[in-house]
One Martini backbone bead per residue (centre of mass of N, CA, C, O) as a GRO file, in nm:
protein
  115
    1MET     BB    1  -1.235   0.731   2.659
    2HIS     BB    2  -1.020   0.924   2.538
    3PRO     BB    3  -1.006   1.267   2.552
    4TRP     BB    4  -0.900   1.312   2.259
    5LEU     BB    5  -1.121   1.150   2.118
    6LYS     BB    6  -1.363   1.305   2.220
    7ALA     BB    7  -1.285   1.566   2.082
    8LEU     BB    8  -1.267   1.468   1.795
    9ARG     BB    9  -1.553   1.366   1.771
   10HIS     BB   10  -1.697   1.639   1.851
   11ASP     BB   11  -1.531   1.856   1.652
   12LEU     BB   12  -1.532   1.664   1.380
   13VAL     BB   13  -1.678   1.399   1.313
   14LYS     BB   14  -1.973   1.480   1.373
   15ARG     BB   15  -1.981   1.731   1.177
   16ALA     BB   16  -1.943   1.548   0.922
   17VAL     BB   17  -2.128   1.285   0.953
   18TRP     BB   18  -2.422   1.361   1.026
   19PRO     BB   19  -2.503   1.485   0.751
   20ALA     BB   20  -2.450   1.224   0.596
   21ARG     BB   21  -2.651   1.046   0.730
   22ASP     BB   22  -2.897   1.208   0.662
   23LEU     BB   23  -2.873   1.180   0.359
   24ARG     BB   24  -2.877   0.881   0.340
   25ASP     BB   25  -3.156   0.837   0.488
   26MET     BB   26  -3.311   1.059   0.279
   27GLY     BB   27  -3.178   1.077  -0.017
   28GLY     BB   28  -2.973   1.297  -0.045
   29ARG     BB   29  -2.780   1.588  -0.238
   30ASP     BB   30  -2.592   1.785  -0.023
   31VAL     BB   31  -2.291   1.918  -0.063
   32ALA     BB   32  -2.301   2.169   0.117
   33SER     BB   33  -2.339   2.021   0.387
   34LEU     BB   34  -2.069   1.868   0.364
   35ARG     BB   35  -1.890   2.113   0.349
   36ARG     BB   36  -1.964   2.234   0.625
   37GLY     BB   37  -1.851   1.978   0.783
   38LEU     BB   38  -1.542   2.065   0.676
   39TYR     BB   39  -1.541   2.412   0.700
   40GLU     BB   40  -1.755   2.475   0.962
   41LEU     BB   41  -1.574   2.493   1.224
   42THR     BB   42  -1.478   2.473   1.574
   43ASP     BB   43  -1.271   2.559   1.796
   44PRO     BB   44  -1.190   2.573   2.136
   45GLU     BB   45  -1.196   2.906   2.100
   46GLY     BB   46  -1.424   2.972   1.856
   47ALA     BB   47  -1.296   2.936   1.590
   48SER     BB   48  -1.278   2.915   1.263
   49VAL     BB   49  -1.255   2.585   1.095
   50SER     BB   50  -1.118   2.333   0.945
   51ALA     BB   51  -1.070   2.002   0.947
   52GLU     BB   52  -0.769   2.003   0.869
   53ALA     BB   53  -0.681   2.219   1.075
   54LEU     BB   54  -0.784   2.079   1.328
   55TRP     BB   55  -0.622   1.817   1.296
   56ALA     BB   56  -0.343   1.940   1.303
   57ARG     BB   57  -0.374   2.033   1.593
   58MET     BB   58  -0.467   1.763   1.732
   59ARG     BB   59  -0.233   1.574   1.646
   60SER     BB   60  -0.016   1.697   1.845
   61ASP     BB   61  -0.199   1.551   2.092
   62ALA     BB   62  -0.153   1.272   2.050
   63PRO     BB   63  -0.108   0.984   2.142
   64LYS     BB   64   0.123   0.768   2.192
   65GLY     BB   65   0.158   0.514   1.932
   66CYS     BB   66  -0.056   0.639   1.674
   67ALA     BB   67   0.061   0.728   1.391
   68ARG     BB   68  -0.059   0.531   1.186
   69ALA     BB   69  -0.360   0.597   1.255
   70CYS     BB   70  -0.333   0.896   1.194
   71ASP     BB   71  -0.255   0.868   0.898
   72ALA     BB   72  -0.526   0.721   0.817
   73PHE     BB   73  -0.712   0.950   0.900
   74GLU     BB   74  -0.594   1.165   0.721
   75LYS     BB   75  -0.647   1.024   0.456
   76ALA     BB   76  -0.959   1.024   0.486
   77LEU     BB   77  -0.990   1.325   0.508
   78ARG     BB   78  -0.868   1.402   0.240
   79HIS     BB   79  -1.065   1.238   0.071
   80ALA     BB   80  -1.320   1.389   0.158
   81VAL     BB   81  -1.242   1.666   0.053
   82GLY     BB   82  -1.194   1.574  -0.244
   83ALA     BB   83  -1.484   1.447  -0.297
   84LEU     BB   84  -1.654   1.709  -0.327
   85GLU     BB   85  -1.584   1.711  -0.655
   86ALA     BB   86  -1.734   1.460  -0.696
   87PRO     BB   87  -1.948   1.245  -0.781
   88TRP     BB   88  -2.219   1.109  -0.706
   89PRO     BB   89  -2.148   0.939  -0.393
   90ALA     BB   90  -1.852   1.012  -0.305
   91PRO     BB   91  -1.885   1.221  -0.079
   92LEU     BB   92  -2.049   1.052   0.112
   93ASP     BB   93  -1.864   0.800   0.138
   94ALA     BB   94  -1.608   0.952   0.239
   95ILE     BB   95  -1.745   1.070   0.507
   96LEU     BB   96  -1.841   0.791   0.620
   97ALA     BB   97  -1.541   0.675   0.645
   98LEU     BB   98  -1.468   0.834   0.903
   99GLU     BB   99  -1.583   0.631   1.106
  100THR     BB  100  -1.384   0.404   1.057
  101ALA     BB  101  -1.123   0.564   1.106
  102PHE     BB  102  -1.198   0.632   1.399
  103ALA     BB  103  -1.224   0.346   1.506
  104ASP     BB  104  -0.933   0.273   1.448
  105LEU     BB  105  -0.810   0.495   1.619
  106ALA     BB  106  -0.928   0.408   1.890
  107ARG     BB  107  -0.803   0.131   1.901
  108ALA     BB  108  -0.511   0.234   1.899
  109VAL     BB  109  -0.529   0.399   2.161
  110ASP     BB  110  -0.622   0.180   2.346
  111ALA     BB  111  -0.367  -0.003   2.304
  112THR     BB  112  -0.165   0.217   2.419
  113GLU     BB  113  -0.336   0.233   2.701
  114GLY     BB  114  -0.436  -0.062   2.791
  115ARG     BB  115  -0.763  -0.142   2.706
   0.00000   0.00000   0.00000
């Protein structure tokens, strides 16, 4: 996996998706934990950052040739953030959809890298 993808997965995707998976698996409805997964992240320098701000920083370092896939991931991320205000289960579903968006992005990066 491309180093940029590894960082994105570790710093953003896992932080957002894992609490959502736990809620899905346990039948919980804790929007506050989903909110923390999108707003209480840490950037590589250790500063507090939101998922959208972290994505904006990381996108500038994205591998060449995957702009369309980056756009799609960004759209999914914005949808997840916006869904936090929607009735349940929309917040959960939107955050879980980040997994698919990340997988699509990873395939696009791999294609541009010739993997």
